[in-house]
ChimeraX commands (.cxc) that place a marker at each C-alpha (Angstrom):
marker #1 position 104.55,90.52,86.36 radius 0.5
marker #1 position 102.32,87.69,87.19 radius 0.5
marker #1 position 99.46,87.20,84.66 radius 0.5
marker #1 position 96.56,89.09,86.40 radius 0.5
marker #1 position 94.06,86.34,85.47 radius 0.5
marker #1 position 96.14,83.83,87.53 radius 0.5
marker #1 position 96.10,86.08,90.51 radius 0.5
marker #1 position 93.80,85.70,93.58 radius 0.5
marker #1 position 92.22,88.07,95.99 radius 0.5
marker #1 position 90.21,87.87,99.06 radius 0.5
marker #1 position 87.42,90.06,100.61 radius 0.5
marker #1 position 86.75,91.12,104.16 radius 0.5
marker #1 position 83.22,92.13,105.06 radius 0.5
marker #1 position 81.82,94.12,107.88 radius 0.5
marker #1 position 78.16,95.06,108.73 radius 0.5
marker #1 position 77.44,98.71,108.00 radius 0.5
marker #1 position 75.97,99.43,111.42 radius 0.5
marker #1 position 79.34,98.61,112.99 radius 0.5
marker #1 position 80.61,102.18,112.51 radius 0.5
marker #1 position 83.47,101.72,114.93 radius 0.5
marker #1 position 84.65,98.59,113.24 radius 0.5
marker #1 position 84.54,100.32,109.84 radius 0.5
marker #1 position 86.68,103.15,111.24 radius 0.5
marker #1 position 89.07,100.59,112.63 radius 0.5
marker #1 position 89.40,98.66,109.39 radius 0.5
marker #1 position 89.94,101.80,107.36 radius 0.5
marker #1 position 92.66,103.13,109.76 radius 0.5
marker #1 position 94.57,99.90,109.73 radius 0.5
marker #1 position 93.91,98.20,106.53 radius 0.5
marker #1 position 93.27,101.10,104.00 radius 0.5
marker #1 position 96.78,101.10,102.57 radius 0.5
marker #1 position 96.52,97.42,101.58 radius 0.5
marker #1 position 93.07,97.43,99.97 radius 0.5
marker #1 position 92.61,97.39,96.21 radius 0.5
marker #1 position 89.08,98.66,96.57 radius 0.5
marker #1 position 85.86,98.63,98.57 radius 0.5
marker #1 position 82.22,98.11,97.72 radius 0.5
marker #1 position 78.96,98.56,99.65 radius 0.5
marker #1 position 75.84,96.43,99.65 radius 0.5
marker #1 position 72.65,97.10,101.49 radius 0.5
marker #1 position 74.11,95.50,104.53 radius 0.5
marker #1 position 77.95,95.26,104.30 radius 0.5
marker #1 position 81.04,97.22,103.49 radius 0.5
marker #1 position 83.40,94.95,101.69 radius 0.5
marker #1 position 87.17,95.46,101.42 radius 0.5
marker #1 position 89.33,93.74,98.73 radius 0.5
marker #1 position 92.93,92.61,99.12 radius 0.5
marker #1 position 95.55,90.83,97.08 radius 0.5
marker #1 position 96.03,87.17,98.34 radius 0.5
marker #1 position 99.75,87.85,99.13 radius 0.5
marker #1 position 98.66,90.14,101.95 radius 0.5
marker #1 position 96.34,87.64,103.65 radius 0.5
marker #1 position 98.74,86.54,106.24 radius 0.5
marker #1 position 99.70,90.07,107.29 radius 0.5
marker #1 position 96.11,91.30,107.41 radius 0.5
marker #1 position 94.88,88.27,109.39 radius 0.5
marker #1 position 97.70,88.83,111.91 radius 0.5
marker #1 position 96.76,92.45,112.18 radius 0.5
marker #1 position 93.17,91.67,112.82 radius 0.5
marker #1 position 93.92,88.93,115.33 radius 0.5
marker #1 position 96.25,91.22,117.25 radius 0.5
marker #1 position 93.70,93.99,117.37 radius 0.5
marker #1 position 90.48,91.85,117.80 radius 0.5
marker #1 position 89.89,93.65,121.17 radius 0.5
marker #1 position 89.36,96.94,119.25 radius 0.5
marker #1 position 86.38,95.77,117.17 radius 0.5
marker #1 position 83.09,94.07,118.00 radius 0.5
marker #1 position 81.65,92.40,114.91 radius 0.5
marker #1 position 82.47,89.13,113.16 radius 0.5
marker #1 position 84.64,89.77,110.11 radius 0.5
marker #1 position 83.86,87.48,107.11 radius 0.5
marker #1 position 86.80,86.57,104.73 radius 0.5
marker #1 position 86.11,85.10,101.35 radius 0.5
marker #1 position 88.35,83.99,98.43 radius 0.5
marker #1 position 87.93,85.72,95.09 radius 0.5
marker #1 position 89.04,84.45,91.75 radius 0.5
marker #1 position 89.72,87.23,89.12 radius 0.5
marker #1 position 87.29,85.95,86.58 radius 0.5
marker #1 position 84.45,86.26,89.07 radius 0.5
marker #1 position 85.34,89.86,89.97 radius 0.5
marker #1 position 83.38,91.78,87.28 radius 0.5
marker #1 position 80.25,89.47,87.52 radius 0.5
marker #1 position 80.06,89.83,91.26 radius 0.5
marker #1 position 80.51,93.62,91.22 radius 0.5
marker #1 position 77.98,94.14,88.54 radius 0.5
marker #1 position 75.16,92.99,90.83 radius 0.5
marker #1 position 75.32,96.03,92.98 radius 0.5
marker #1 position 77.31,98.70,90.91 radius 0.5
marker #1 position 74.84,101.61,90.57 radius 0.5
marker #1 position 75.26,104.95,88.88 radius 0.5
marker #1 position 76.51,107.68,91.12 radius 0.5
marker #1 position 75.38,111.30,90.79 radius 0.5
marker #1 position 78.32,113.62,91.94 radius 0.5
marker #1 position 76.31,116.70,91.50 radius 0.5
marker #1 position 74.20,118.52,88.91 radius 0.5
marker #1 position 77.11,118.36,86.39 radius 0.5
marker #1 position 78.36,114.83,86.56 radius 0.5
marker #1 position 77.49,111.18,87.13 radius 0.5
marker #1 position 79.78,108.09,87.41 radius 0.5
marker #1 position 78.37,105.06,85.62 radius 0.5
marker #1 position 79.42,101.44,84.91 radius 0.5
marker #1 position 80.63,100.60,81.48 radius 0.5
marker #1 position 77.54,98.60,80.76 radius 0.5
marker #1 position 75.08,101.54,81.45 radius 0.5
marker #1 position 72.96,102.92,78.73 radius 0.5
marker #1 position 73.70,106.69,78.29 radius 0.5
marker #1 position 71.00,107.33,75.66 radius 0.5
marker #1 position 68.67,109.30,78.06 radius 0.5
marker #1 position 71.23,110.85,80.38 radius 0.5
marker #1 position 71.12,114.60,80.88 radius 0.5
marker #1 position 74.40,114.74,82.80 radius 0.5
marker #1 position 78.00,114.54,81.68 radius 0.5
marker #1 position 79.52,111.32,82.83 radius 0.5
marker #1 position 82.50,109.17,83.53 radius 0.5
marker #1 position 82.34,105.60,82.63 radius 0.5
marker #1 position 84.30,103.11,84.70 radius 0.5
marker #1 position 84.99,99.35,84.44 radius 0.5
marker #1 position 84.84,97.69,87.82 radius 0.5
marker #1 position 88.22,96.22,88.29 radius 0.5
marker #1 position 90.74,95.39,90.88 radius 0.5
marker #1 position 91.58,99.07,91.37 radius 0.5
marker #1 position 90.29,101.63,93.92 radius 0.5
marker #1 position 88.01,104.16,92.41 radius 0.5
marker #1 position 84.58,103.33,90.97 radius 0.5
marker #1 position 82.77,106.39,92.26 radius 0.5
marker #1 position 80.61,104.46,94.71 radius 0.5
marker #1 position 82.53,105.42,97.76 radius 0.5
marker #1 position 82.25,108.76,99.56 radius 0.5
marker #1 position 85.98,109.50,99.38 radius 0.5
marker #1 position 85.88,109.43,95.60 radius 0.5
marker #1 position 82.71,111.49,95.34 radius 0.5
marker #1 position 84.03,114.18,97.75 radius 0.5
marker #1 position 87.26,114.32,95.65 radius 0.5
marker #1 position 85.59,114.68,92.36 radius 0.5
marker #1 position 83.18,117.36,93.60 radius 0.5
marker #1 position 86.23,119.38,94.70 radius 0.5
marker #1 position 88.01,118.82,91.44 radius 0.5
marker #1 position 84.93,120.18,89.52 radius 0.5
marker #1 position 85.11,123.35,91.79 radius 0.5
marker #1 position 88.79,123.88,91.81 radius 0.5
marker #1 position 90.29,122.83,88.50 radius 0.5
marker #1 position 91.08,125.84,86.27 radius 0.5
marker #1 position 90.94,125.50,82.54 radius 0.5
marker #1 position 94.48,124.61,81.23 radius 0.5
marker #1 position 95.82,123.78,84.73 radius 0.5
marker #1 position 98.25,120.91,85.51 radius 0.5
marker #1 position 97.42,118.18,87.93 radius 0.5
marker #1 position 99.30,115.69,89.97 radius 0.5
marker #1 position 97.15,112.61,90.95 radius 0.5
marker #1 position 98.80,110.69,93.77 radius 0.5
marker #1 position 97.42,107.17,94.25 radius 0.5
marker #1 position 95.55,107.22,90.96 radius 0.5
marker #1 position 94.06,103.69,91.07 radius 0.5
marker #1 position 91.49,103.25,88.37 radius 0.5
marker #1 position 92.19,106.83,87.09 radius 0.5
marker #1 position 88.75,108.19,87.87 radius 0.5
marker #1 position 90.06,111.38,89.46 radius 0.5
marker #1 position 92.35,111.99,86.52 radius 0.5
marker #1 position 89.47,111.56,84.11 radius 0.5
marker #1 position 87.41,114.04,86.09 radius 0.5
marker #1 position 90.33,116.62,86.07 radius 0.5
marker #1 position 90.78,116.29,82.33 radius 0.5
marker #1 position 87.04,116.46,81.68 radius 0.5
marker #1 position 86.71,119.73,83.67 radius 0.5
marker #1 position 89.61,121.58,82.06 radius 0.5
marker #1 position 93.00,120.23,83.14 radius 0.5
marker #1 position 95.51,120.44,80.34 radius 0.5
marker #1 position 97.85,117.63,81.59 radius 0.5
marker #1 position 97.82,115.11,84.52 radius 0.5
marker #1 position 100.74,113.17,86.08 radius 0.5
marker #1 position 99.19,110.08,87.57 radius 0.5
marker #1 position 101.20,108.16,90.28 radius 0.5
marker #1 position 100.20,104.74,91.36 radius 0.5
marker #1 position 102.24,102.09,93.43 radius 0.5
marker #1 position 100.28,99.03,92.29 radius 0.5
marker #1 position 101.07,97.96,88.79 radius 0.5
marker #1 position 98.07,95.61,88.67 radius 0.5
marker #1 position 95.93,98.79,88.34 radius 0.5
marker #1 position 97.43,99.30,84.77 radius 0.5
marker #1 position 94.92,97.25,82.86 radius 0.5
marker #1 position 91.89,98.77,84.54 radius 0.5
marker #1 position 93.39,102.27,84.40 radius 0.5
marker #1 position 94.16,102.08,80.65 radius 0.5
marker #1 position 90.74,100.55,80.00 radius 0.5
marker #1 position 88.90,103.42,81.73 radius 0.5
marker #1 position 90.98,105.96,79.71 radius 0.5
marker #1 position 89.84,104.24,76.47 radius 0.5
marker #1 position 86.33,104.05,77.67 radius 0.5
marker #1 position 86.25,107.82,78.21 radius 0.5
marker #1 position 88.08,108.59,74.96 radius 0.5
marker #1 position 91.19,109.86,76.73 radius 0.5
marker #1 position 94.38,108.93,74.75 radius 0.5
marker #1 position 96.85,111.81,75.62 radius 0.5
marker #1 position 97.47,114.73,77.98 radius 0.5
marker #1 position 98.48,112.31,80.82 radius 0.5
marker #1 position 101.36,110.31,82.07 radius 0.5
marker #1 position 101.12,107.18,84.20 radius 0.5
marker #1 position 103.92,106.38,86.53 radius 0.5
marker #1 position 104.23,103.52,88.89 radius 0.5
marker #1 position 106.06,104.67,92.00 radius 0.5
marker #1 position 105.68,105.24,95.74 radius 0.5
marker #1 position 104.02,108.56,96.19 radius 0.5
marker #1 position 106.38,109.43,99.02 radius 0.5
marker #1 position 109.35,109.31,96.64 radius 0.5
marker #1 position 107.93,112.06,94.28 radius 0.5
marker #1 position 109.93,115.29,94.47 radius 0.5
marker #1 position 108.19,117.60,91.98 radius 0.5
marker #1 position 105.05,119.10,93.35 radius 0.5
marker #1 position 104.86,122.17,91.08 radius 0.5
marker #1 position 101.43,121.57,89.70 radius 0.5
marker #1 position 98.27,123.72,89.81 radius 0.5
marker #1 position 96.32,121.04,91.68 radius 0.5
marker #1 position 97.39,118.01,93.65 radius 0.5
marker #1 position 95.03,115.22,94.22 radius 0.5
marker #1 position 95.58,112.80,97.08 radius 0.5
marker #1 position 92.77,110.35,97.81 radius 0.5
marker #1 position 94.91,108.35,100.08 radius 0.5
marker #1 position 94.78,107.28,103.80 radius 0.5
marker #1 position 95.67,109.46,106.79 radius 0.5
marker #1 position 99.08,107.94,107.51 radius 0.5
marker #1 position 100.33,108.56,103.99 radius 0.5
marker #1 position 98.89,112.15,103.95 radius 0.5
marker #1 position 100.62,112.83,107.26 radius 0.5
marker #1 position 103.95,111.99,105.54 radius 0.5
marker #1 position 103.07,113.55,102.32 radius 0.5
marker #1 position 102.20,117.16,103.36 radius 0.5
marker #1 position 105.63,118.05,104.74 radius 0.5
marker #1 position 107.16,116.75,101.50 radius 0.5
marker #1 position 104.86,118.94,99.43 radius 0.5
marker #1 position 105.62,121.92,101.70 radius 0.5
marker #1 position 109.39,121.52,101.27 radius 0.5
marker #1 position 109.47,120.73,97.53 radius 0.5
marker #1 position 106.93,123.00,95.95 radius 0.5
marker #1 position 107.63,126.55,94.66 radius 0.5
marker #1 position 103.98,127.55,93.86 radius 0.5
marker #1 position 100.85,127.97,95.82 radius 0.5
marker #1 position 98.99,124.99,94.30 radius 0.5
marker #1 position 95.63,123.79,95.50 radius 0.5
marker #1 position 95.70,120.39,97.32 radius 0.5
marker #1 position 92.67,118.14,97.59 radius 0.5
marker #1 position 92.91,115.65,100.41 radius 0.5
marker #1 position 90.46,112.81,100.58 radius 0.5
marker #1 position 90.39,109.25,101.81 radius 0.5
marker #1 position 90.07,110.59,105.43 radius 0.5
marker #1 position 87.62,109.76,108.07 radius 0.5
marker #1 position 86.02,112.47,110.16 radius 0.5
marker #1 position 87.88,111.12,113.11 radius 0.5
marker #1 position 91.12,112.01,111.32 radius 0.5
marker #1 position 90.15,115.74,111.24 radius 0.5
marker #1 position 92.07,116.81,114.29 radius 0.5
marker #1 position 95.44,115.30,113.33 radius 0.5
marker #1 position 95.22,116.62,109.70 radius 0.5
marker #1 position 94.12,120.11,110.77 radius 0.5
marker #1 position 97.00,120.20,113.36 radius 0.5
marker #1 position 99.44,119.42,110.59 radius 0.5
marker #1 position 97.93,121.83,108.09 radius 0.5
marker #1 position 98.34,124.62,110.68 radius 0.5
marker #1 position 101.75,123.56,111.74 radius 0.5
marker #1 position 103.08,123.64,108.12 radius 0.5
marker #1 position 101.41,126.93,107.29 radius 0.5
marker #1 position 98.91,125.70,104.74 radius 0.5
marker #1 position 95.71,127.62,104.24 radius 0.5
marker #1 position 92.36,125.73,104.62 radius 0.5
marker #1 position 90.17,126.67,101.80 radius 0.5
marker #1 position 87.30,124.24,102.31 radius 0.5
marker #1 position 86.24,121.02,104.04 radius 0.5
marker #1 position 83.31,118.82,103.13 radius 0.5
marker #1 position 81.72,115.82,104.73 radius 0.5
marker #1 position 79.83,112.82,103.43 radius 0.5
marker #1 position 78.84,110.00,105.69 radius 0.5
marker #1 position 81.92,109.21,107.90 radius 0.5
marker #1 position 84.27,110.79,105.52 radius 0.5
marker #1 position 85.92,114.31,105.09 radius 0.5
marker #1 position 87.74,116.06,102.28 radius 0.5
marker #1 position 89.94,119.10,102.59 radius 0.5
marker #1 position 90.99,121.66,100.02 radius 0.5
marker #1 position 94.23,123.62,101.12 radius 0.5
marker #1 position 96.90,125.67,99.54 radius 0.5
marker link #1:1,2 radius 0.2
marker link #1:2,3 radius 0.2
marker link #1:3,4 radius 0.2
marker link #1:4,5 radius 0.2
marker link #1:5,6 radius 0.2
marker link #1:6,7 radius 0.2
marker link #1:7,8 radius 0.2
marker link #1:8,9 radius 0.2
marker link #1:9,10 radius 0.2
marker link #1:10,11 radius 0.2
marker link #1:11,12 radius 0.2
marker link #1:12,13 radius 0.2
marker link #1:13,14 radius 0.2
marker link #1:14,15 radius 0.2
marker link #1:15,16 radius 0.2
marker link #1:16,17 radius 0.2
marker link #1:17,18 radius 0.2
marker link #1:18,19 radius 0.2
marker link #1:19,20 radius 0.2
marker link #1:20,21 radius 0.2
marker link #1:21,22 radius 0.2
marker link #1:22,23 radius 0.2
marker link #1:23,24 radius 0.2
marker link #1:24,25 radius 0.2
marker link #1:25,26 radius 0.2
marker link #1:26,27 radius 0.2
marker link #1:27,28 radius 0.2
marker link #1:28,29 radius 0.2
marker link #1:29,30 radius 0.2
marker link #1:30,31 radius 0.2
marker link #1:31,32 radius 0.2
marker link #1:32,33 radius 0.2
marker link #1:33,34 radius 0.2
marker link #1:34,35 radius 0.2
marker link #1:35,36 radius 0.2
marker link #1:36,37 radius 0.2
marker link #1:37,38 radius 0.2
marker link #1:38,39 radius 0.2
marker link #1:39,40 radius 0.2
marker link #1:40,41 radius 0.2
marker link #1:41,42 radius 0.2
marker link #1:42,43 radius 0.2
marker link #1:43,44 radius 0.2
marker link #1:44,45 radius 0.2
marker link #1:45,46 radius 0.2
marker link #1:46,47 radius 0.2
marker link #1:47,48 radius 0.2
marker link #1:48,49 radius 0.2
marker link #1:49,50 radius 0.2
marker link #1:50,51 radius 0.2
marker link #1:51,52 radius 0.2
marker link #1:52,53 radius 0.2
marker link #1:53,54 radius 0.2
marker link #1:54,55 radius 0.2
marker link #1:55,56 radius 0.2
marker link #1:56,57 radius 0.2
marker link #1:57,58 radius 0.2
marker link #1:58,59 radius 0.2
marker link #1:59,60 radius 0.2
marker link #1:60,61 radius 0.2
marker link #1:61,62 radius 0.2
marker link #1:62,63 radius 0.2
marker link #1:63,64 radius 0.2
marker link #1:64,65 radius 0.2
marker link #1:65,66 radius 0.2
marker link #1:66,67 radius 0.2
marker link #1:67,68 radius 0.2
marker link #1:68,69 radius 0.2
marker link #1:69,70 radius 0.2
marker link #1:70,71 radius 0.2
marker link #1:71,72 radius 0.2
marker link #1:72,73 radius 0.2
marker link #1:73,74 radius 0.2
marker link #1:74,75 radius 0.2
marker link #1:75,76 radius 0.2
marker link #1:76,77 radius 0.2
marker link #1:77,78 radius 0.2
marker link #1:78,79 radius 0.2
marker link #1:79,80 radius 0.2
marker link #1:80,81 radius 0.2
marker link #1:81,82 radius 0.2
marker link #1:82,83 radius 0.2
marker link #1:83,84 radius 0.2
marker link #1:84,85 radius 0.2
marker link #1:85,86 radius 0.2
marker link #1:86,87 radius 0.2
marker link #1:87,88 radius 0.2
marker link #1:88,89 radius 0.2
marker link #1:89,90 radius 0.2
marker link #1:90,91 radius 0.2
marker link #1:91,92 radius 0.2
marker link #1:92,93 radius 0.2
marker link #1:93,94 radius 0.2
marker link #1:94,95 radius 0.2
marker link #1:95,96 radius 0.2
marker link #1:96,97 radius 0.2
marker link #1:97,98 radius 0.2
marker link #1:98,99 radius 0.2
marker link #1:99,100 radius 0.2
marker link #1:100,101 radius 0.2
marker link #1:101,102 radius 0.2
marker link #1:102,103 radius 0.2
marker link #1:103,104 radius 0.2
marker link #1:104,105 radius 0.2
marker link #1:105,106 radius 0.2
marker link #1:106,107 radius 0.2
marker link #1:107,108 radius 0.2
marker link #1:108,109 radius 0.2
marker link #1:109,110 radius 0.2
marker link #1:110,111 radius 0.2
marker link #1:111,112 radius 0.2
marker link #1:112,113 radius 0.2
marker link #1:113,114 radius 0.2
marker link #1:114,115 radius 0.2
marker link #1:115,116 radius 0.2
marker link #1:116,117 radius 0.2
marker link #1:117,118 radius 0.2
marker link #1:118,119 radius 0.2
marker link #1:119,120 radius 0.2
marker link #1:120,121 radius 0.2
marker link #1:121,122 radius 0.2
marker link #1:122,123 radius 0.2
marker link #1:123,124 radius 0.2
marker link #1:124,125 radius 0.2
marker link #1:125,126 radius 0.2
marker link #1:126,127 radius 0.2
marker link #1:127,128 radius 0.2
marker link #1:128,129 radius 0.2
marker link #1:129,130 radius 0.2
marker link #1:130,131 radius 0.2
marker link #1:131,132 radius 0.2
marker link #1:132,133 radius 0.2
marker link #1:133,134 radius 0.2
marker link #1:134,135 radius 0.2
marker link #1:135,136 radius 0.2
marker link #1:136,137 radius 0.2
marker link #1:137,138 radius 0.2
marker link #1:138,139 radius 0.2
marker link #1:139,140 radius 0.2
marker link #1:140,141 radius 0.2
marker link #1:141,142 radius 0.2
marker link #1:142,143 radius 0.2
marker link #1:143,144 radius 0.2
marker link #1:144,145 radius 0.2
marker link #1:145,146 radius 0.2
marker link #1:146,147 radius 0.2
marker link #1:147,148 radius 0.2
marker link #1:148,149 radius 0.2
marker link #1:149,150 radius 0.2
marker link #1:150,151 radius 0.2
marker link #1:151,152 radius 0.2
marker link #1:152,153 radius 0.2
marker link #1:153,154 radius 0.2
marker link #1:154,155 radius 0.2
marker link #1:155,156 radius 0.2
marker link #1:156,157 radius 0.2
marker link #1:157,158 radius 0.2
marker link #1:158,159 radius 0.2
marker link #1:159,160 radius 0.2
marker link #1:160,161 radius 0.2
marker link #1:161,162 radius 0.2
marker link #1:162,163 radius 0.2
marker link #1:163,164 radius 0.2
marker link #1:164,165 radius 0.2
marker link #1:165,166 radius 0.2
marker link #1:166,167 radius 0.2
marker link #1:167,168 radius 0.2
marker link #1:168,169 radius 0.2
marker link #1:169,170 radius 0.2
marker link #1:170,171 radius 0.2
marker link #1:171,172 radius 0.2
marker link #1:172,173 radius 0.2
marker link #1:173,174 radius 0.2
marker link #1:174,175 radius 0.2
marker link #1:175,176 radius 0.2
marker link #1:176,177 radius 0.2
marker link #1:177,178 radius 0.2
marker link #1:178,179 radius 0.2
marker link #1:179,180 radius 0.2
marker link #1:180,181 radius 0.2
marker link #1:181,182 radius 0.2
marker link #1:182,183 radius 0.2
marker link #1:183,184 radius 0.2
marker link #1:184,185 radius 0.2
marker link #1:185,186 radius 0.2
marker link #1:186,187 radius 0.2
marker link #1:187,188 radius 0.2
marker link #1:188,189 radius 0.2
marker link #1:189,190 radius 0.2
marker link #1:190,191 radius 0.2
marker link #1:191,192 radius 0.2
marker link #1:192,193 radius 0.2
marker link #1:193,194 radius 0.2
marker link #1:194,195 radius 0.2
marker link #1:195,196 radius 0.2
marker link #1:196,197 radius 0.2
marker link #1:197,198 radius 0.2
marker link #1:198,199 radius 0.2
marker link #1:199,200 radius 0.2
marker link #1:200,201 radius 0.2
marker link #1:201,202 radius 0.2
marker link #1:202,203 radius 0.2
marker link #1:203,204 radius 0.2
marker link #1:204,205 radius 0.2
marker link #1:205,206 radius 0.2
marker link #1:206,207 radius 0.2
marker link #1:207,208 radius 0.2
marker link #1:208,209 radius 0.2
marker link #1:209,210 radius 0.2
marker link #1:210,211 radius 0.2
marker link #1:211,212 radius 0.2
marker link #1:212,213 radius 0.2
marker link #1:213,214 radius 0.2
marker link #1:214,215 radius 0.2
marker link #1:215,216 radius 0.2
marker link #1:216,217 radius 0.2
marker link #1:217,218 radius 0.2
marker link #1:218,219 radius 0.2
marker link #1:219,220 radius 0.2
marker link #1:220,221 radius 0.2
marker link #1:221,222 radius 0.2
marker link #1:222,223 radius 0.2
marker link #1:223,224 radius 0.2
marker link #1:224,225 radius 0.2
marker link #1:225,226 radius 0.2
marker link #1:226,227 radius 0.2
marker link #1:227,228 radius 0.2
marker link #1:228,229 radius 0.2
marker link #1:229,230 radius 0.2
marker link #1:230,231 radius 0.2
marker link #1:231,232 radius 0.2
marker link #1:232,233 radius 0.2
marker link #1:233,234 radius 0.2
marker link #1:234,235 radius 0.2
marker link #1:235,236 radius 0.2
marker link #1:236,237 radius 0.2
marker link #1:237,238 radius 0.2
marker link #1:238,239 radius 0.2
marker link #1:239,240 radius 0.2
marker link #1:240,241 radius 0.2
marker link #1:241,242 radius 0.2
marker link #1:242,243 radius 0.2
marker link #1:243,244 radius 0.2
marker link #1:244,245 radius 0.2
marker link #1:245,246 radius 0.2
marker link #1:246,247 radius 0.2
marker link #1:247,248 radius 0.2
marker link #1:248,249 radius 0.2
marker link #1:249,250 radius 0.2
marker link #1:250,251 radius 0.2
marker link #1:251,252 radius 0.2
marker link #1:252,253 radius 0.2
marker link #1:253,254 radius 0.2
marker link #1:254,255 radius 0.2
marker link #1:255,256 radius 0.2
marker link #1:256,257 radius 0.2
marker link #1:257,258 radius 0.2
marker link #1:258,259 radius 0.2
marker link #1:259,260 radius 0.2
marker link #1:260,261 radius 0.2
marker link #1:261,262 radius 0.2
marker link #1:262,263 radius 0.2
marker link #1:263,264 radius 0.2
marker link #1:264,265 radius 0.2
marker link #1:265,266 radius 0.2
marker link #1:266,267 radius 0.2
marker link #1:267,268 radius 0.2
marker link #1:268,269 radius 0.2
marker link #1:269,270 radius 0.2
marker link #1:270,271 radius 0.2
marker link #1:271,272 radius 0.2
marker link #1:272,273 radius 0.2
marker link #1:273,274 radius 0.2
marker link #1:274,275 radius 0.2
marker link #1:275,276 radius 0.2
marker link #1:276,277 radius 0.2
marker link #1:277,278 radius 0.2
view
């Protein structure tokens, strides 16, 4: 694998007031992104440099579907952490938990917390999809339960699952460049066992016999994933589906009903929605 310090990324920025454009970008580019961040004015998507041509072509071919100017910038790996640090703020998930950056002073915190190192992996706690998923984990994880984390990224959902009672987590991630950030986050939160990290396409997994399945992934993958889970599981596990826009609701609900899943709960945050089904 190429040395990560020699790799390049680029960012694509869109103004926050352009809600339709944000929805377009998430629907079309979410699968390629290594992460997102949000400033006071912009939502920023990050991508590996190798995807630049494909993403530019996709944007050019669909330019009639969005209205704002999209800004693309080159990013060197060594500048990532410093740039992110400027606007990474602690995130309060609920009265039980906060997500904080690795440099944050925990001396006066009265919450439990997850520490993360901003890296080239999706999942810092700043995005609504992650916050929705973690809140559902806190509510639905049973002590001693087993968990399958599909699209693990930075490992933040896995950390939350272990922190709130899971006995073991199988983490699946397709991008091996997440490994360094994932393992650093495990060490930062004093997690050294009770998990397995596997690099694979989530749509090739055949064993879904876990107590809880986490899928903070985009709509297109979830539409393909749910029939596989239905076909290959033998238990009535709880499934937490995040990474979905509110506009995705109709398609997901239709599939849930078609496959005979039971909708336990749905929650919204901003433009985003999270389902819990079994």
